[in-house]
Phi, psi and omega in degrees: 000132180295153183292339183267014180298150181285163181297319181296328177292322177296318181297316179297319180295320179294317180293336180279350179295135183269337180229164178295326179293320176299320180295316180297320179297318180295317180296315180298320180295317180293320178297325177294319177297319181294319178298317179298319179296322179295320179294326180281359180055048179280093184292331183291322183257007183298314182297319179295320179294320177295322178298319177295322177297323179295321177295319178297321178297318181292338175277355175101006179267152181294135179219023185294339182290354178264008184296313182293330177293327176298319179297322178293321178294322179297323180283351180292158180271348182273138182295321180298322177291317180299320182299313178293322180296313179294321177298318177296321179297320181292332181268322187264343182247156170210175188291347179280349181253133182292341182300327185294340179291340182289343182265003182301314182294321177297320178298316181298320178293318182291335177291343176257012183290154181285332182271126185294330182288329174292318176300318179298322177298315181296318180293320178298315180296318179296318179293342182266321190236012186293141174255184178300314182295315178296323179299316181290326182287325189249001181297325178297320178295320179296319180297323177293320180291335176296337180267006181293155177273354181270113182301326180299314181291321181297319179299313180296319181293322180295317178293325175294321178296327176301314179296320181294319180296319178294325183281316182228087182302337180297337182274004185297322184300335180294329186261352183299315182299333183277349184293323179299318178297320180295321182283348177263000180289149176269340179291125185294324179296317178294319178300315182299313180291326177296318178296321177299319180294316179296319179300316179296320179296318180295323179287327183281330184219106177300336181294337181279352183300316183299325178291315185281345176294342175290345180271000182304314177301323177297316180295321178297318181295317180297315181294322178295320178296325181293317185277339181262346183289155179284192183292127178232106185299337182289328186240357186283134175229102180054044175088000179248129183280115177045068182297333180293318178291320178299316181297319179293320179295319180296322178294320178294322178298323179298321180289317183288329183273345182293122177076010180232114185292317182297314179296322180296319178296324179290339183265345186302312185295313183293325178293323176296321178294317178298319183293328184266337185258354182275131178291126187251014180273342181251160182295327180294324176294324177299321180297316180294317180295324178297314177296325178296317179298315180298322179292318180299318182285339182277327184266177178273070185276166178289156182297321179297325179290323177293322176297319177299319179296317179294323178295325175298316178294327176296323176292325177299326182295336180267003182286149180285341181281123181295326179297320179295318180295320179297316179300320180297313180297318181297319180288320177299324179295327179280337184255359184297330179284339180283314181218084185295318183294323180294321179290328180301331182296340182254022184299319181297317179294323180294319179294329177295331180292344176294342181265006180294154176283332183284123185292328180290324177293318179298321181296313180293321178296323179294314179299318180292325179297317178294327179291336182272349183294132174215187184297328185282329186244014187300322183293310182292320181294317180293328177298316180291319183290319178295324176294322178293335181299330180294322186258359184289150176293154181304325182290343177276331194294324178297317177297318182294313183297319179298318182283330174298316178298319182295307185286329178294322178291326185279323189239010186300132180286336179203161180292324179299315178295321179300312180296317180301317182295313182293320180292321176298320178295320178296320181293321183281322186214043184297329182289349181257006177283134180297144183300324183286349178268351177299317179295329177293318179294319178298318178296323177297316179294320180299326183279348181261072187301324184286350183239018181298317180297320179295316181295315183294327178291315180295318181289328176295317178296319179295320181290327178295329181275329188206119176246013183275338182271109190297311178301319176299315181297319180296315179295316182294316181295319178298317181295320178295320179296324181281320190233030180296330179295326177293328178293319181289319183283348180074026179276076184246124182279134173055029182208145178294128183301147179260127180275109183216144181262168179296321180295324179294322178294315180294328177300317181294316181293321178294325177297324177294319180296325186269347185291133176291345179280344183284135177279171179300317180298320180295318178296324177295318174302317186292315182290330173295319180296318178301317181295320180291329179292346180294337177254357179258336177259149186256332188245358186252018183297317178300319179295323180295318179299316180297320181294321179291316180297331182300331182263013177291341178239030181289152181292333178284116186296320180296315180294320178298316182297317179296318181297318179294318180295318180292324177295322177295326177296316179299318189272327188246333186229042185296332180291341180265356189297320182295318179290324181290327189252014178294168185299142178289145175294165179300128184285131174252107185219155177283064184298319183300315181294321181295315180294318181298317180296318180295317181296321180291324177295321180293321185268353180073014181273181180226140176203144179288144177220139177263114183250146179289148176297157182228156180252003185277149179270135183283139167271122188303133178279178181296324179288318184288333181296340178293342180278349190295332182259012185288337183261022175068043175105348179273120184284142180279160174284152180291148180256157182284146179205180180269000182290141179287157178293148184259004178100159185298320183298313180295321181296318180297317180298319181296318180296324177295319181296323182277351181057046183272142181272075183235147182301157180303153185300324183295317180291320181296318182291333181274319185263331181060039184246149173275165175305136181095004176085014180278129180288116182295318182295320179282347183260262183299319185293320183288344178301328184255013178076025186290339182279352182090339179275144181286127182255146177294144182293144178284137180256138178302139181262119181290343183283342181255111183286155175288161178215150176260119183262342180206131178208098184203138175054036176088348178265126181235127179241123182241149175247133167238147193240148172208150181269148172283126181292335182274340182211104184292348178277355181254127179247131176263124179252125175260110178275131177233119180250122180239162187227114180263002180280177181274351185244144177293145176262123182246166178054039181287126179226127177247125178237149183217152175220142180231161176300162186287353176281352178251166170240128185242134176226123180245118176279169182294139178288164180287347179171182179239002181248123178253115183296155181283170172055034178056033179272357178189178182207160173252134180241154178206139181261131178236128178250131179235125173261127183235073185294332182267002175053050177262159176300134185282132172233144183213134170262134182236150172224130182238129177231139179196170175241135176222127179055037177083359183248127177284140180230139176223127180232150175210157181183183182240137179249116182240351186260045176293153178303139182296341180297338181290341180261011182255000000 
């Protein structure tokens, strides 16, 4: 193919290739022709060759050798060359390459060009690839163009200013004076870009909010003119006047009205007018109403206006478009905490969405259904959700079972209803119950003393019908082992007694032991139950002994060990058997926290939880292990967590892996001392009351000043210090994280590492959500033991999400108060 072939000819040739190899051969051949043409300085075909390179680049082939040719085209005096050159620069260059700095002067010259389209090309390119340096060099030119009388140029300049403000927020003050002029323009395009610029400024700098709140009356007037004006063919879209401008204004109103009572009052009337006057039969009307609802929920609106917003979402639920219904469910889920009663009115429609064919709609409807459950509707809601459990996909069932346990525990009208609901859930989807929730269900049964007979009868019948669902089998076997005598005696509350013999009960438990479907954990539950039945049954003791001895040579080591130990009890310590196997006391456990955590993990949600302090040492997770090398080879001390200890062997291996300078395990376990002779039990452990003795509260020390360890992008993390009265080498640090931005910070995680000469303990934070505008904070307690009284050094890593964007920061803190080393 000749080098001067047209772009369309190249496209046709590529499409005609029958194999990938043919395509690669053609591309390589064409690239060789293009390189030759570039070397020959063929000015006539340069633009055509760059255009072909851009098509090759979009297909995924390398085209970087055309970067300098783009610069030559930009410097050309012909508009056709400039157009291809700027397009090539936007596709082939970015701010990470120094080559793009070479076009700064050409851009500056083109911004003063007589032809408005050339100016537009330069502004578009700058808005696409500008770096910090280019932004500072050309921001003055952009600011001058914002004052132009040509609407075309003003629109391009405003969008370019948006990019500059996002890239270099420090330059925002340069564009603030021109915003009033932009918002007073009658041209809709200029208005739209002006609103975009103001919105970006408000998001980039919370300090500018107070200035732009003075523009609220102007925005109200513009929006009112849009919804009250007659038909305008230039801006009308399916009966709605300029919906793009309306949507942008509504988003800006949400930002300006959030947290400001005066601005919110000024917006109430216009938002009501938009909500009532917008045509909702077309998709464009749905978009405006959706933005209106978000604005109403974001500001301090009147209660009647919030009800109106929820009713709009309720109408969306009846729409035939699945996308509209999904948006409605998603928005209701975000607003249910704002006005719970208003959302409750649409409970029936939400439950109907559980029958949708679309899996994403069913998922959102399910999450919203659980959010709507309260004391008044718990019976009807659980009836619908348990019915949905039969037809739900397997990936839903784990989430449903976790949340059924959570809401049933929280809102159950009676213990009998609570047990019925949980047992019905186990029967329908027992295999999908999380393993860590089995103990929660067992604790629930243990606490209902008046219904033990009823529970053991229902679970025995369920186990007789199905032993394949492991969580159901584990709960049922444990209950039979604890309360099997009530089953035999027929002591069943509010239920007709079941006539069953001891052998029938043992048959069911033995079937569980022998079933190939039973897991190791289930068999352990079963053999424990058999042993406990030895003091609850009166005539089946020989069979129980034989059954236990049978597993003394089982291949499963855990099962074999238990069988041998139980056989030894029968033969050597039979007098102690009754005391060893008596009923367990009522379990006192943090069931609510466990269920809440499990439900949130299944649903991907977030919620604050108050957790009790712990004295256990954390085994570093995969994320935390990344901190181990932050101090240049010095391993950090382990931090406190809620994870259970893994045993001496695992701990020793972990310490070896971390290369920590800690005394051998035997000495540590005997003396319990930190390096330098500091008693760990009297030090770090007693800070949290681990010895059982009441310790005096630590008082803040005025001698140790507070310090700010992180302050960036609206997130501020401060440390305040206090000494432990029982051990002066231990310092308690109270971390306080606040958020001055307009958006909430979610998934906040603070990690720290210290040299191995220190001991570090981090308690659980108060939450992971930091409210916006300094309306709340997240706190966390950090304990540091400094037995050698060295200057404190700490590596920190902070991760969070803000406005949908993940952020991760890390650094080293060396300027701790000198009092910490004294």
